[in-house]
mmCIF file of the protein (N, C-alpha, C, O) and its ligand, coordinates in Angstrom:
data_MODEL
# 
_entry.id   MODEL 
# 
loop_
_entity.id 
_entity.type 
_entity.pdbx_number_of_molecules 
1 polymer     1 
2 non-polymer 1 
# 
_entity_poly.entity_id                      1 
_entity_poly.type                           'polypeptide(L)' 
_entity_poly.nstd_linkage                   no 
_entity_poly.nstd_monomer                   no 
_entity_poly.pdbx_seq_one_letter_code       MLCLNCNRVRPALTRADYTAERARLITLHGLCVCAPPKRPDDSRR 
_entity_poly.pdbx_seq_one_letter_code_can   MLCLNCNRVRPALTRADYTAERARLITLHGLCVCAPPKRPDDSRR 
_entity_poly.pdbx_strand_id                 A 
# 
loop_
_entity_poly_seq.entity_id 
_entity_poly_seq.num 
_entity_poly_seq.mon_id 
_entity_poly_seq.hetero 
1 1  MET n 
1 2  LEU n 
1 3  CYS n 
1 4  LEU n 
1 5  ASN n 
1 6  CYS n 
1 7  ASN n 
1 8  ARG n 
1 9  VAL n 
1 10 ARG n 
1 11 PRO n 
1 12 ALA n 
1 13 LEU n 
1 14 THR n 
1 15 ARG n 
1 16 ALA n 
1 17 ASP n 
1 18 TYR n 
1 19 THR n 
1 20 ALA n 
1 21 GLU n 
1 22 ARG n 
1 23 ALA n 
1 24 ARG n 
1 25 LEU n 
1 26 ILE n 
1 27 THR n 
1 28 LEU n 
1 29 HIS n 
1 30 GLY n 
1 31 LEU n 
1 32 CYS n 
1 33 VAL n 
1 34 CYS n 
1 35 ALA n 
1 36 PRO n 
1 37 PRO n 
1 38 LYS n 
1 39 ARG n 
1 40 PRO n 
1 41 ASP n 
1 42 ASP n 
1 43 SER n 
1 44 ARG n 
1 45 ARG n 
# 
loop_
_struct_asym.id 
_struct_asym.entity_id 
A 1 
B 2 
# 
loop_
_chem_comp.id 
_chem_comp.type 
_chem_comp.mon_nstd_flag 
ALA 'L-peptide linking' y 
ARG 'L-peptide linking' y 
ASN 'L-peptide linking' y 
ASP 'L-peptide linking' y 
CYS 'L-peptide linking' y 
GLU 'L-peptide linking' y 
GLY 'peptide linking'   y 
HIS 'L-peptide linking' y 
ILE 'L-peptide linking' y 
LEU 'L-peptide linking' y 
LYS 'L-peptide linking' y 
MET 'L-peptide linking' y 
PRO 'L-peptide linking' y 
SER 'L-peptide linking' y 
THR 'L-peptide linking' y 
TYR 'L-peptide linking' y 
VAL 'L-peptide linking' y 
ZN  non-polymer         . 
# 
_pdbx_entity_nonpoly.entity_id   2 
_pdbx_entity_nonpoly.name        ? 
_pdbx_entity_nonpoly.comp_id     ZN 
# 
_pdbx_nonpoly_scheme.asym_id         B 
_pdbx_nonpoly_scheme.entity_id       2 
_pdbx_nonpoly_scheme.mon_id          ZN 
_pdbx_nonpoly_scheme.ndb_seq_num     1 
_pdbx_nonpoly_scheme.pdb_seq_num     101 
_pdbx_nonpoly_scheme.auth_seq_num    101 
_pdbx_nonpoly_scheme.pdb_mon_id      ZN 
_pdbx_nonpoly_scheme.auth_mon_id     ZN 
_pdbx_nonpoly_scheme.pdb_strand_id   A 
_pdbx_nonpoly_scheme.pdb_ins_code    . 
# 
loop_
_atom_site.group_PDB 
_atom_site.id 
_atom_site.type_symbol 
_atom_site.label_atom_id 
_atom_site.label_alt_id 
_atom_site.label_comp_id 
_atom_site.label_asym_id 
_atom_site.label_entity_id 
_atom_site.label_seq_id 
_atom_site.pdbx_PDB_ins_code 
_atom_site.Cartn_x 
_atom_site.Cartn_y 
_atom_site.Cartn_z 
_atom_site.occupancy 
_atom_site.B_iso_or_equiv 
_atom_site.pdbx_formal_charge 
_atom_site.auth_seq_id 
_atom_site.auth_comp_id 
_atom_site.auth_asym_id 
_atom_site.auth_atom_id 
_atom_site.pdbx_PDB_model_num 
ATOM   1   N  N  . MET A 1 1  ? 47.904 -32.758 6.498  1.00 0.00 ? 1   MET A N  1 
ATOM   2   C  CA . MET A 1 1  ? 46.417 -32.376 6.374  1.00 0.00 ? 1   MET A CA 1 
ATOM   3   C  C  . MET A 1 1  ? 45.328 -32.990 7.241  1.00 0.00 ? 1   MET A C  1 
ATOM   4   O  O  . MET A 1 1  ? 44.272 -32.433 7.543  1.00 0.00 ? 1   MET A O  1 
ATOM   5   N  N  . LEU A 1 2  ? 45.797 -34.464 7.678  1.00 0.00 ? 2   LEU A N  1 
ATOM   6   C  CA . LEU A 1 2  ? 44.938 -35.180 8.144  1.00 0.00 ? 2   LEU A CA 1 
ATOM   7   C  C  . LEU A 1 2  ? 45.184 -35.167 9.762  1.00 0.00 ? 2   LEU A C  1 
ATOM   8   O  O  . LEU A 1 2  ? 46.359 -35.257 10.117 1.00 0.00 ? 2   LEU A O  1 
ATOM   9   N  N  . CYS A 1 3  ? 44.174 -35.063 10.777 1.00 0.00 ? 3   CYS A N  1 
ATOM   10  C  CA . CYS A 1 3  ? 44.446 -35.117 12.188 1.00 0.00 ? 3   CYS A CA 1 
ATOM   11  C  C  . CYS A 1 3  ? 45.313 -36.457 12.474 1.00 0.00 ? 3   CYS A C  1 
ATOM   12  O  O  . CYS A 1 3  ? 45.221 -37.547 11.910 1.00 0.00 ? 3   CYS A O  1 
ATOM   13  N  N  . LEU A 1 4  ? 46.175 -36.058 13.507 1.00 0.00 ? 4   LEU A N  1 
ATOM   14  C  CA . LEU A 1 4  ? 46.861 -37.228 13.911 1.00 0.00 ? 4   LEU A CA 1 
ATOM   15  C  C  . LEU A 1 4  ? 46.007 -37.972 14.931 1.00 0.00 ? 4   LEU A C  1 
ATOM   16  O  O  . LEU A 1 4  ? 46.366 -39.116 15.210 1.00 0.00 ? 4   LEU A O  1 
ATOM   17  N  N  . ASN A 1 5  ? 44.849 -37.439 15.563 1.00 0.00 ? 5   ASN A N  1 
ATOM   18  C  CA . ASN A 1 5  ? 44.145 -38.124 16.564 1.00 0.00 ? 5   ASN A CA 1 
ATOM   19  C  C  . ASN A 1 5  ? 43.162 -38.867 15.936 1.00 0.00 ? 5   ASN A C  1 
ATOM   20  O  O  . ASN A 1 5  ? 43.085 -40.065 16.209 1.00 0.00 ? 5   ASN A O  1 
ATOM   21  N  N  . CYS A 1 6  ? 42.347 -38.336 15.090 1.00 0.00 ? 6   CYS A N  1 
ATOM   22  C  CA . CYS A 1 6  ? 41.168 -39.229 14.528 1.00 0.00 ? 6   CYS A CA 1 
ATOM   23  C  C  . CYS A 1 6  ? 41.559 -39.596 12.932 1.00 0.00 ? 6   CYS A C  1 
ATOM   24  O  O  . CYS A 1 6  ? 40.679 -40.127 12.255 1.00 0.00 ? 6   CYS A O  1 
ATOM   25  N  N  . ASN A 1 7  ? 42.750 -39.346 12.379 1.00 0.00 ? 7   ASN A N  1 
ATOM   26  C  CA . ASN A 1 7  ? 42.892 -39.566 11.046 1.00 0.00 ? 7   ASN A CA 1 
ATOM   27  C  C  . ASN A 1 7  ? 41.595 -39.115 10.054 1.00 0.00 ? 7   ASN A C  1 
ATOM   28  O  O  . ASN A 1 7  ? 41.098 -39.803 9.164  1.00 0.00 ? 7   ASN A O  1 
ATOM   29  N  N  . ARG A 1 8  ? 41.289 -38.065 10.377 1.00 0.00 ? 8   ARG A N  1 
ATOM   30  C  CA . ARG A 1 8  ? 40.071 -37.411 9.633  1.00 0.00 ? 8   ARG A CA 1 
ATOM   31  C  C  . ARG A 1 8  ? 41.091 -35.986 9.108  1.00 0.00 ? 8   ARG A C  1 
ATOM   32  O  O  . ARG A 1 8  ? 42.243 -35.677 9.414  1.00 0.00 ? 8   ARG A O  1 
ATOM   33  N  N  . VAL A 1 9  ? 40.063 -35.323 8.183  1.00 0.00 ? 9   VAL A N  1 
ATOM   34  C  CA . VAL A 1 9  ? 40.654 -34.218 7.410  1.00 0.00 ? 9   VAL A CA 1 
ATOM   35  C  C  . VAL A 1 9  ? 40.465 -33.053 8.447  1.00 0.00 ? 9   VAL A C  1 
ATOM   36  O  O  . VAL A 1 9  ? 39.370 -32.899 8.989  1.00 0.00 ? 9   VAL A O  1 
ATOM   37  N  N  . ARG A 1 10 ? 41.458 -32.288 8.705  1.00 0.00 ? 10  ARG A N  1 
ATOM   38  C  CA . ARG A 1 10 ? 41.298 -31.132 9.723  1.00 0.00 ? 10  ARG A CA 1 
ATOM   39  C  C  . ARG A 1 10 ? 40.626 -29.996 8.960  1.00 0.00 ? 10  ARG A C  1 
ATOM   40  O  O  . ARG A 1 10 ? 40.864 -29.775 7.773  1.00 0.00 ? 10  ARG A O  1 
ATOM   41  N  N  . PRO A 1 11 ? 39.785 -29.295 9.691  1.00 0.00 ? 11  PRO A N  1 
ATOM   42  C  CA . PRO A 1 11 ? 39.383 -28.001 9.251  1.00 0.00 ? 11  PRO A CA 1 
ATOM   43  C  C  . PRO A 1 11 ? 40.109 -27.126 8.292  1.00 0.00 ? 11  PRO A C  1 
ATOM   44  O  O  . PRO A 1 11 ? 41.300 -27.271 8.567  1.00 0.00 ? 11  PRO A O  1 
ATOM   45  N  N  . ALA A 1 12 ? 40.001 -26.375 7.405  1.00 0.00 ? 12  ALA A N  1 
ATOM   46  C  CA . ALA A 1 12 ? 40.581 -25.447 6.811  1.00 0.00 ? 12  ALA A CA 1 
ATOM   47  C  C  . ALA A 1 12 ? 40.847 -24.217 7.588  1.00 0.00 ? 12  ALA A C  1 
ATOM   48  O  O  . ALA A 1 12 ? 39.937 -23.548 8.079  1.00 0.00 ? 12  ALA A O  1 
ATOM   49  N  N  . LEU A 1 13 ? 42.141 -23.915 7.699  1.00 0.00 ? 13  LEU A N  1 
ATOM   50  C  CA . LEU A 1 13 ? 42.464 -22.521 8.448  1.00 0.00 ? 13  LEU A CA 1 
ATOM   51  C  C  . LEU A 1 13 ? 42.123 -21.200 7.468  1.00 0.00 ? 13  LEU A C  1 
ATOM   52  O  O  . LEU A 1 13 ? 41.716 -20.124 7.908  1.00 0.00 ? 13  LEU A O  1 
ATOM   53  N  N  . THR A 1 14 ? 42.339 -21.457 6.239  1.00 0.00 ? 14  THR A N  1 
ATOM   54  C  CA . THR A 1 14 ? 42.582 -20.033 5.418  1.00 0.00 ? 14  THR A CA 1 
ATOM   55  C  C  . THR A 1 14 ? 41.468 -20.599 4.011  1.00 0.00 ? 14  THR A C  1 
ATOM   56  O  O  . THR A 1 14 ? 40.972 -21.724 3.962  1.00 0.00 ? 14  THR A O  1 
ATOM   57  N  N  . ARG A 1 15 ? 41.296 -19.670 3.125  1.00 0.00 ? 15  ARG A N  1 
ATOM   58  C  CA . ARG A 1 15 ? 40.382 -20.226 1.934  1.00 0.00 ? 15  ARG A CA 1 
ATOM   59  C  C  . ARG A 1 15 ? 41.366 -20.699 1.135  1.00 0.00 ? 15  ARG A C  1 
ATOM   60  O  O  . ARG A 1 15 ? 40.922 -21.076 0.051  1.00 0.00 ? 15  ARG A O  1 
ATOM   61  N  N  . ALA A 1 16 ? 42.647 -20.834 1.275  1.00 0.00 ? 16  ALA A N  1 
ATOM   62  C  CA . ALA A 1 16 ? 43.443 -21.476 0.262  1.00 0.00 ? 16  ALA A CA 1 
ATOM   63  C  C  . ALA A 1 16 ? 43.386 -22.923 0.620  1.00 0.00 ? 16  ALA A C  1 
ATOM   64  O  O  . ALA A 1 16 ? 43.780 -23.827 -0.116 1.00 0.00 ? 16  ALA A O  1 
ATOM   65  N  N  . ASP A 1 17 ? 42.964 -23.047 1.583  1.00 0.00 ? 17  ASP A N  1 
ATOM   66  C  CA . ASP A 1 17 ? 42.995 -24.756 2.128  1.00 0.00 ? 17  ASP A CA 1 
ATOM   67  C  C  . ASP A 1 17 ? 41.836 -25.296 1.465  1.00 0.00 ? 17  ASP A C  1 
ATOM   68  O  O  . ASP A 1 17 ? 41.850 -26.508 1.249  1.00 0.00 ? 17  ASP A O  1 
ATOM   69  N  N  . TYR A 1 18 ? 40.633 -24.489 1.027  1.00 0.00 ? 18  TYR A N  1 
ATOM   70  C  CA . TYR A 1 18 ? 39.365 -25.369 0.547  1.00 0.00 ? 18  TYR A CA 1 
ATOM   71  C  C  . TYR A 1 18 ? 39.754 -25.676 -0.986 1.00 0.00 ? 18  TYR A C  1 
ATOM   72  O  O  . TYR A 1 18 ? 39.401 -24.962 -1.925 1.00 0.00 ? 18  TYR A O  1 
ATOM   73  N  N  . THR A 1 19 ? 40.467 -26.745 -1.091 1.00 0.00 ? 19  THR A N  1 
ATOM   74  C  CA . THR A 1 19 ? 40.941 -27.385 -2.523 1.00 0.00 ? 19  THR A CA 1 
ATOM   75  C  C  . THR A 1 19 ? 39.881 -28.479 -2.727 1.00 0.00 ? 19  THR A C  1 
ATOM   76  O  O  . THR A 1 19 ? 39.232 -29.019 -1.832 1.00 0.00 ? 19  THR A O  1 
ATOM   77  N  N  . ALA A 1 20 ? 39.806 -28.730 -4.092 1.00 0.00 ? 20  ALA A N  1 
ATOM   78  C  CA . ALA A 1 20 ? 39.098 -29.819 -4.652 1.00 0.00 ? 20  ALA A CA 1 
ATOM   79  C  C  . ALA A 1 20 ? 39.582 -31.192 -3.809 1.00 0.00 ? 20  ALA A C  1 
ATOM   80  O  O  . ALA A 1 20 ? 38.744 -31.956 -3.330 1.00 0.00 ? 20  ALA A O  1 
ATOM   81  N  N  . GLU A 1 21 ? 40.868 -31.393 -3.697 1.00 0.00 ? 21  GLU A N  1 
ATOM   82  C  CA . GLU A 1 21 ? 41.427 -32.450 -3.036 1.00 0.00 ? 21  GLU A CA 1 
ATOM   83  C  C  . GLU A 1 21 ? 41.109 -32.650 -1.824 1.00 0.00 ? 21  GLU A C  1 
ATOM   84  O  O  . GLU A 1 21 ? 40.793 -33.803 -1.530 1.00 0.00 ? 21  GLU A O  1 
ATOM   85  N  N  . ARG A 1 22 ? 41.093 -31.581 -0.737 1.00 0.00 ? 22  ARG A N  1 
ATOM   86  C  CA . ARG A 1 22 ? 40.530 -31.504 0.407  1.00 0.00 ? 22  ARG A CA 1 
ATOM   87  C  C  . ARG A 1 22 ? 39.148 -31.805 0.504  1.00 0.00 ? 22  ARG A C  1 
ATOM   88  O  O  . ARG A 1 22 ? 38.784 -32.476 1.469  1.00 0.00 ? 22  ARG A O  1 
ATOM   89  N  N  . ALA A 1 23 ? 38.359 -31.443 -0.291 1.00 0.00 ? 23  ALA A N  1 
ATOM   90  C  CA . ALA A 1 23 ? 36.734 -31.817 -0.395 1.00 0.00 ? 23  ALA A CA 1 
ATOM   91  C  C  . ALA A 1 23 ? 36.829 -33.571 -0.612 1.00 0.00 ? 23  ALA A C  1 
ATOM   92  O  O  . ALA A 1 23 ? 36.156 -34.457 -0.085 1.00 0.00 ? 23  ALA A O  1 
ATOM   93  N  N  . ARG A 1 24 ? 37.734 -33.635 -1.418 1.00 0.00 ? 24  ARG A N  1 
ATOM   94  C  CA . ARG A 1 24 ? 37.630 -35.295 -1.860 1.00 0.00 ? 24  ARG A CA 1 
ATOM   95  C  C  . ARG A 1 24 ? 37.865 -36.012 -0.579 1.00 0.00 ? 24  ARG A C  1 
ATOM   96  O  O  . ARG A 1 24 ? 37.100 -36.918 -0.249 1.00 0.00 ? 24  ARG A O  1 
ATOM   97  N  N  . LEU A 1 25 ? 38.845 -35.675 0.143  1.00 0.00 ? 25  LEU A N  1 
ATOM   98  C  CA . LEU A 1 25 ? 39.511 -36.310 1.422  1.00 0.00 ? 25  LEU A CA 1 
ATOM   99  C  C  . LEU A 1 25 ? 38.322 -36.281 2.328  1.00 0.00 ? 25  LEU A C  1 
ATOM   100 O  O  . LEU A 1 25 ? 37.943 -37.283 2.936  1.00 0.00 ? 25  LEU A O  1 
ATOM   101 N  N  . ILE A 1 26 ? 37.793 -35.216 2.399  1.00 0.00 ? 26  ILE A N  1 
ATOM   102 C  CA . ILE A 1 26 ? 36.630 -35.266 3.489  1.00 0.00 ? 26  ILE A CA 1 
ATOM   103 C  C  . ILE A 1 26 ? 35.625 -36.131 3.248  1.00 0.00 ? 26  ILE A C  1 
ATOM   104 O  O  . ILE A 1 26 ? 35.189 -36.870 4.130  1.00 0.00 ? 26  ILE A O  1 
ATOM   105 N  N  . THR A 1 27 ? 35.172 -36.115 2.040  1.00 0.00 ? 27  THR A N  1 
ATOM   106 C  CA . THR A 1 27 ? 34.249 -37.258 1.658  1.00 0.00 ? 27  THR A CA 1 
ATOM   107 C  C  . THR A 1 27 ? 34.470 -38.657 1.789  1.00 0.00 ? 27  THR A C  1 
ATOM   108 O  O  . THR A 1 27 ? 33.590 -39.513 1.879  1.00 0.00 ? 27  THR A O  1 
ATOM   109 N  N  . LEU A 1 28 ? 35.635 -38.824 1.795  1.00 0.00 ? 28  LEU A N  1 
ATOM   110 C  CA . LEU A 1 28 ? 36.303 -40.297 1.999  1.00 0.00 ? 28  LEU A CA 1 
ATOM   111 C  C  . LEU A 1 28 ? 36.500 -40.576 3.662  1.00 0.00 ? 28  LEU A C  1 
ATOM   112 O  O  . LEU A 1 28 ? 36.118 -41.614 4.203  1.00 0.00 ? 28  LEU A O  1 
ATOM   113 N  N  . HIS A 1 29 ? 37.076 -39.610 4.276  1.00 0.00 ? 29  HIS A N  1 
ATOM   114 C  CA . HIS A 1 29 ? 37.401 -39.800 5.683  1.00 0.00 ? 29  HIS A CA 1 
ATOM   115 C  C  . HIS A 1 29 ? 36.748 -39.123 6.752  1.00 0.00 ? 29  HIS A C  1 
ATOM   116 O  O  . HIS A 1 29 ? 36.874 -39.496 7.919  1.00 0.00 ? 29  HIS A O  1 
ATOM   117 N  N  . GLY A 1 30 ? 36.039 -38.120 6.402  1.00 0.00 ? 30  GLY A N  1 
ATOM   118 C  CA . GLY A 1 30 ? 35.169 -37.494 7.216  1.00 0.00 ? 30  GLY A CA 1 
ATOM   119 C  C  . GLY A 1 30 ? 35.880 -36.166 7.727  1.00 0.00 ? 30  GLY A C  1 
ATOM   120 O  O  . GLY A 1 30 ? 37.012 -36.002 7.273  1.00 0.00 ? 30  GLY A O  1 
ATOM   121 N  N  . LEU A 1 31 ? 35.484 -35.354 8.451  1.00 0.00 ? 31  LEU A N  1 
ATOM   122 C  CA . LEU A 1 31 ? 35.905 -34.032 9.024  1.00 0.00 ? 31  LEU A CA 1 
ATOM   123 C  C  . LEU A 1 31 ? 36.268 -34.285 10.303 1.00 0.00 ? 31  LEU A C  1 
ATOM   124 O  O  . LEU A 1 31 ? 35.520 -34.917 11.049 1.00 0.00 ? 31  LEU A O  1 
ATOM   125 N  N  . CYS A 1 32 ? 37.466 -33.814 10.698 1.00 0.00 ? 32  CYS A N  1 
ATOM   126 C  CA . CYS A 1 32 ? 38.015 -33.826 12.323 1.00 0.00 ? 32  CYS A CA 1 
ATOM   127 C  C  . CYS A 1 32 ? 37.014 -32.988 13.113 1.00 0.00 ? 32  CYS A C  1 
ATOM   128 O  O  . CYS A 1 32 ? 36.458 -31.947 12.763 1.00 0.00 ? 32  CYS A O  1 
ATOM   129 N  N  . VAL A 1 33 ? 36.913 -33.631 14.188 1.00 0.00 ? 33  VAL A N  1 
ATOM   130 C  CA . VAL A 1 33 ? 35.875 -32.777 15.118 1.00 0.00 ? 33  VAL A CA 1 
ATOM   131 C  C  . VAL A 1 33 ? 36.807 -32.685 16.417 1.00 0.00 ? 33  VAL A C  1 
ATOM   132 O  O  . VAL A 1 33 ? 36.271 -32.447 17.499 1.00 0.00 ? 33  VAL A O  1 
ATOM   133 N  N  . CYS A 1 34 ? 38.226 -32.873 16.329 1.00 0.00 ? 34  CYS A N  1 
ATOM   134 C  CA . CYS A 1 34 ? 38.776 -32.679 17.686 1.00 0.00 ? 34  CYS A CA 1 
ATOM   135 C  C  . CYS A 1 34 ? 38.847 -31.220 17.875 1.00 0.00 ? 34  CYS A C  1 
ATOM   136 O  O  . CYS A 1 34 ? 38.677 -30.454 16.926 1.00 0.00 ? 34  CYS A O  1 
ATOM   137 N  N  . ALA A 1 35 ? 39.092 -30.814 19.072 1.00 0.00 ? 35  ALA A N  1 
ATOM   138 C  CA . ALA A 1 35 ? 39.584 -29.520 19.512 1.00 0.00 ? 35  ALA A CA 1 
ATOM   139 C  C  . ALA A 1 35 ? 40.656 -28.885 18.843 1.00 0.00 ? 35  ALA A C  1 
ATOM   140 O  O  . ALA A 1 35 ? 41.727 -29.491 18.866 1.00 0.00 ? 35  ALA A O  1 
ATOM   141 N  N  . PRO A 1 36 ? 40.606 -27.704 18.200 1.00 0.00 ? 36  PRO A N  1 
ATOM   142 C  CA . PRO A 1 36 ? 41.913 -27.228 17.590 1.00 0.00 ? 36  PRO A CA 1 
ATOM   143 C  C  . PRO A 1 36 ? 42.871 -27.019 18.413 1.00 0.00 ? 36  PRO A C  1 
ATOM   144 O  O  . PRO A 1 36 ? 42.602 -26.573 19.528 1.00 0.00 ? 36  PRO A O  1 
ATOM   145 N  N  . PRO A 1 37 ? 44.235 -27.305 18.034 1.00 0.00 ? 37  PRO A N  1 
ATOM   146 C  CA . PRO A 1 37 ? 45.530 -26.995 18.983 1.00 0.00 ? 37  PRO A CA 1 
ATOM   147 C  C  . PRO A 1 37 ? 45.513 -25.441 19.337 1.00 0.00 ? 37  PRO A C  1 
ATOM   148 O  O  . PRO A 1 37 ? 44.994 -24.562 18.650 1.00 0.00 ? 37  PRO A O  1 
ATOM   149 N  N  . LYS A 1 38 ? 46.138 -25.292 20.460 1.00 0.00 ? 38  LYS A N  1 
ATOM   150 C  CA . LYS A 1 38 ? 46.220 -23.797 21.027 1.00 0.00 ? 38  LYS A CA 1 
ATOM   151 C  C  . LYS A 1 38 ? 47.204 -23.415 20.381 1.00 0.00 ? 38  LYS A C  1 
ATOM   152 O  O  . LYS A 1 38 ? 48.184 -24.151 20.267 1.00 0.00 ? 38  LYS A O  1 
ATOM   153 N  N  . ARG A 1 39 ? 47.151 -22.013 19.740 1.00 0.00 ? 39  ARG A N  1 
ATOM   154 C  CA . ARG A 1 39 ? 48.396 -21.368 19.515 1.00 0.00 ? 39  ARG A CA 1 
ATOM   155 C  C  . ARG A 1 39 ? 49.552 -20.903 20.415 1.00 0.00 ? 39  ARG A C  1 
ATOM   156 O  O  . ARG A 1 39 ? 49.194 -20.225 21.378 1.00 0.00 ? 39  ARG A O  1 
ATOM   157 N  N  . PRO A 1 40 ? 50.526 -21.074 20.323 1.00 0.00 ? 40  PRO A N  1 
ATOM   158 C  CA . PRO A 1 40 ? 51.661 -20.773 21.423 1.00 0.00 ? 40  PRO A CA 1 
ATOM   159 C  C  . PRO A 1 40 ? 51.546 -18.982 21.862 1.00 0.00 ? 40  PRO A C  1 
ATOM   160 O  O  . PRO A 1 40 ? 51.661 -18.479 22.980 1.00 0.00 ? 40  PRO A O  1 
ATOM   161 N  N  . ASP A 1 41 ? 51.291 -18.334 20.581 1.00 0.00 ? 41  ASP A N  1 
ATOM   162 C  CA . ASP A 1 41 ? 51.109 -16.946 20.915 1.00 0.00 ? 41  ASP A CA 1 
ATOM   163 C  C  . ASP A 1 41 ? 49.929 -16.420 20.883 1.00 0.00 ? 41  ASP A C  1 
ATOM   164 O  O  . ASP A 1 41 ? 49.647 -15.488 20.130 1.00 0.00 ? 41  ASP A O  1 
ATOM   165 N  N  . ASP A 1 42 ? 48.944 -17.072 21.865 1.00 0.00 ? 42  ASP A N  1 
ATOM   166 C  CA . ASP A 1 42 ? 47.476 -16.781 21.682 1.00 0.00 ? 42  ASP A CA 1 
ATOM   167 C  C  . ASP A 1 42 ? 47.109 -16.095 23.027 1.00 0.00 ? 42  ASP A C  1 
ATOM   168 O  O  . ASP A 1 42 ? 45.940 -15.765 23.228 1.00 0.00 ? 42  ASP A O  1 
ATOM   169 N  N  . SER A 1 43 ? 47.993 -15.893 23.872 1.00 0.00 ? 43  SER A N  1 
ATOM   170 C  CA . SER A 1 43 ? 47.689 -15.080 25.055 1.00 0.00 ? 43  SER A CA 1 
ATOM   171 C  C  . SER A 1 43 ? 47.226 -13.828 25.173 1.00 0.00 ? 43  SER A C  1 
ATOM   172 O  O  . SER A 1 43 ? 46.574 -13.428 26.138 1.00 0.00 ? 43  SER A O  1 
ATOM   173 N  N  . ARG A 1 44 ? 47.580 -13.086 24.087 1.00 0.00 ? 44  ARG A N  1 
ATOM   174 C  CA . ARG A 1 44 ? 47.018 -11.665 24.417 1.00 0.00 ? 44  ARG A CA 1 
ATOM   175 C  C  . ARG A 1 44 ? 45.589 -11.445 23.954 1.00 0.00 ? 44  ARG A C  1 
ATOM   176 O  O  . ARG A 1 44 ? 45.031 -10.470 24.456 1.00 0.00 ? 44  ARG A O  1 
ATOM   177 N  N  . ARG A 1 45 ? 44.993 -12.070 23.208 1.00 0.00 ? 45  ARG A N  1 
ATOM   178 C  CA . ARG A 1 45 ? 43.569 -11.958 22.649 1.00 0.00 ? 45  ARG A CA 1 
ATOM   179 C  C  . ARG A 1 45 ? 42.722 -12.873 23.690 1.00 0.00 ? 45  ARG A C  1 
ATOM   180 O  O  . ARG A 1 45 ? 41.508 -13.013 23.542 1.00 0.00 ? 45  ARG A O  1 
HETATM 181 ZN ZN . ZN  B 2 .  ? 41.055 -35.110 14.764 1.00 0.00 2 101 ZN  A ZN 1 
# 
């Protein structure tokens, strides 16, 4: 759940990721602002 680069909480990808625990971690560590990793199968769009 935490970013390996900045040790902050990575942005949620789905609504299921918006949990109370995640919200608490964001208040503690902050939100990751790194660029999201590219998907390997993202060449078509
Ligand atoms: Zn990060």
